[in-house]
C-alpha positions in Angstrom: -7.6 10.4 14.1 -10.9 8.9 14.4 -12.7 7.5 11.4 -16.2 6.4 11.1 -15.6 2.5 11.2 -19.5 1.5 10.4 -19.1 3.7 7.2 -16.1 2.2 5.7 -17.5 -1.4 6.6 -20.8 -0.4 4.9 -19.1 1.0 2.0 -17.0 -2.2 1.6 -19.7 -4.4 2.1 -22.2 -2.5 -0.3 -19.7 -3.4 -3.1 -19.4 -7.1 -1.8 -15.8 -6.7 -0.8 -13.9 -8.6 1.6 -11.4 -6.7 4.0 -8.5 -8.5 1.8 -10.1 -6.9 -1.2 -10.4 -3.5 0.1 -6.6 -3.6 1.1 -5.9 -4.4 -2.6 -8.0 -1.7 -3.9 -6.7 0.9 -1.6 -3.3 0.3 -1.4 -3.4 -0.1 2.3 -2.3 -3.2 4.3 -5.1 -6.0 5.7 -4.0 -5.0 9.1 -4.7 -1.4 8.5 -8.4 -2.2 7.1 -8.9 -4.5 10.2 -8.0 -1.8 12.4 -9.8 0.8 10.8 -13.0 -1.3 10.9 -12.3 -2.5 14.8 -11.1 0.4 16.2 -11.9 3.5 14.2 -8.5 5.1 13.9 -6.8 6.0 10.8 -4.1 8.4 9.6 -5.2 11.2 7.2 -3.3 9.5 4.7 -5.4 6.3 5.2 -8.8 8.4 5.1 -7.7 9.9 1.9 -7.0 6.5 0.4 -10.2 5.1 1.5 -12.1 7.9 0.2 -10.6 7.7 -3.1 -11.0 3.9 -3.3 -14.7 4.3 -2.5 -15.1 7.8 -4.4 -16.7 9.5 -1.5 -16.1 12.9 0.0 -13.5 12.8 2.8 -16.2 14.3 5.2 -18.1 11.0 4.9 -15.5 9.0 6.4 -15.4 11.3 9.4 -16.5 10.1 12.8 -19.8 11.3 13.6 -21.3 11.3 10.1 -24.5 9.5 10.1 -24.9 7.2 7.0 -28.4 8.5 7.0 -27.8 11.9 6.0 -25.0 10.9 3.6 -25.8 7.9 1.7 -29.3 9.1 0.2 -27.7 11.9 -1.2 -24.8 10.4 -3.2 -26.8 9.5 -6.4 -28.6 12.9 -6.9 -26.0 14.6 -9.0 -25.2 11.5 -11.2 -28.9 11.0 -11.7 -29.3 14.4 -13.0 -26.5 13.8 -15.4 -27.6 10.8 -16.7 -31.0 12.4 -17.4 -30.0 15.3 -18.9 -27.3 13.7 -21.1 -29.8 11.3 -22.1 -32.2 13.6 -23.1 -29.6 15.7 -25.1 -28.5 12.8 -27.0 -32.3 11.9 -27.8 -32.7 15.6 -29.0 -29.6 15.2 -31.2 -31.3 11.9 -32.9 -34.5 13.6 -33.2 -32.9 16.6 -35.0 -30.5 14.5 -37.3 -33.7 12.2 -38.3 -35.1 15.7 -39.9 -32.0 17.1 -41.4 -31.9 17.0 -45.3 -28.5 16.5 -46.8 -27.5 18.9 -49.6 -28.9 22.1 -47.9 -26.6 25.0 -47.5 -27.3 24.9 -43.7 -27.0 21.0 -43.5 -23.1 21.2 -42.6 -23.5 24.1 -40.1 -26.5 21.7 -38.6 -24.5 18.5 -38.7 -21.7 20.8 -36.6 -24.2 21.7 -33.8 -25.4 18.1 -33.6 -22.1 16.9 -33.4 -21.5 19.3 -30.5 -24.6 18.6 -28.7 -24.0 14.8 -28.9 -20.5 15.4 -27.2 -22.1 17.3 -24.4 -24.7 14.7 -24.2 -22.2 11.9 -24.0 -20.0 13.8 -21.6 -22.9 14.2 -19.0 -24.3 10.7 -19.5 -21.4 8.3 -19.8 -19.6 9.3 -16.6 -22.8 9.5 -14.6 -23.9 6.1 -15.9 -20.6 4.6 -14.9 -20.7 6.3 -11.5 -24.2 4.8 -11.0 -23.3 1.5 -11.9 -20.4 1.2 -9.7 -22.6 2.3 -6.9 -25.0 -0.8 -7.8 -27.8 1.3 -9.6 -27.8 -1.1 -12.4 -31.6 -1.4 -13.0 -32.2 2.6 -12.6 -29.5 3.0 -14.9 -31.1 0.6 -17.6 -34.7 1.8 -17.1 -33.2 5.6 -17.4 -31.6 4.5 -20.8 -34.7 3.1 -22.3 -37.2 5.5 -20.9 -35.5 8.9 -21.4 -35.3 8.7 -25.2 -39.2 8.0 -25.4 -40.1 10.8 -23.0 -38.0 13.2 -25.0 -39.7 12.3 -28.3 -43.0 12.8 -26.7 -42.3 16.1 -25.9 -40.6 16.9 -28.9 -43.8 15.3 -30.6 -46.2 17.6 -28.6 -44.1 20.7 -29.2 -44.5 19.8 -33.2 -48.1 19.2 -33.0 -48.7 22.4 -30.9 -47.0 24.5 -33.3 -48.3 22.6 -36.5 -51.9 22.8 -35.1 -52.1 18.9 -35.2 -53.4 16.4 -32.7 -50.4 14.1 -31.5 -50.7 10.6 -32.9 -51.8 7.9 -30.6 -48.6 5.6 -31.1 -46.5 8.7 -30.1 -48.5 9.2 -27.0 -48.3 5.5 -26.2 -44.3 5.4 -26.5 -44.1 8.6 -24.7 -46.3 7.5 -21.6 -44.5 4.1 -21.6 -41.2 5.9 -21.4 -42.6 8.3 -18.6 -43.7 5.2 -16.7 -39.9 3.6 -17.2 -38.3 7.0 -16.0 -40.7 6.8 -12.9 -39.5 3.0 -12.4 -35.9 4.5 -12.5 -36.4 7.2 -10.1 -38.0 4.7 -7.8 -35.0 2.4 -8.2 -32.4 5.3 -7.3 -34.7 6.0 -4.1 -34.9 2.5 -3.4 -31.4 1.6 -3.4 -30.3 4.8 -1.7 -32.5 4.0 1.1 -31.4 0.6 1.3 -27.7 1.7 1.2 -28.4 4.2 3.9 
């Protein structure tokens, strides 16, 4: 069965692995890895092992799949999960800072906040892990710094709108700084995906 040897080689070198390291990580023999990269031939079991090792869809290793089509789309799902999870966590922190203990509704609000925090963590942590594994370190760091500030800005603007007040300049400065960090993170995700492709 044919396999996209160039894709296997690119995925291996993107991670900084030698052929020996790929063989160890995948549980395949060094000779099998050499044959895959040299001849583009592999059994279905070998393709499954390599797809699992690289955490990519099996179809990405099929011969005839172009890296330019597949590579840029890889981080998109994880980026959305990271930003959504970080925004939920920031909302939980904002809500917790305004919750007054001792009120009859305080226990119920704490339970809702705990549930939302769990959802935020379930979205953000796996997405951040996958992006770091795919070498999007700077983008993850920028998103983690910027998204809470953007969420704080949005919450402050909503509060100011309903309270009939003008948002404070420190809030605006922090929020706009956070928006800049988020824009840099998105650019980093796109740039790294383009280089990988």
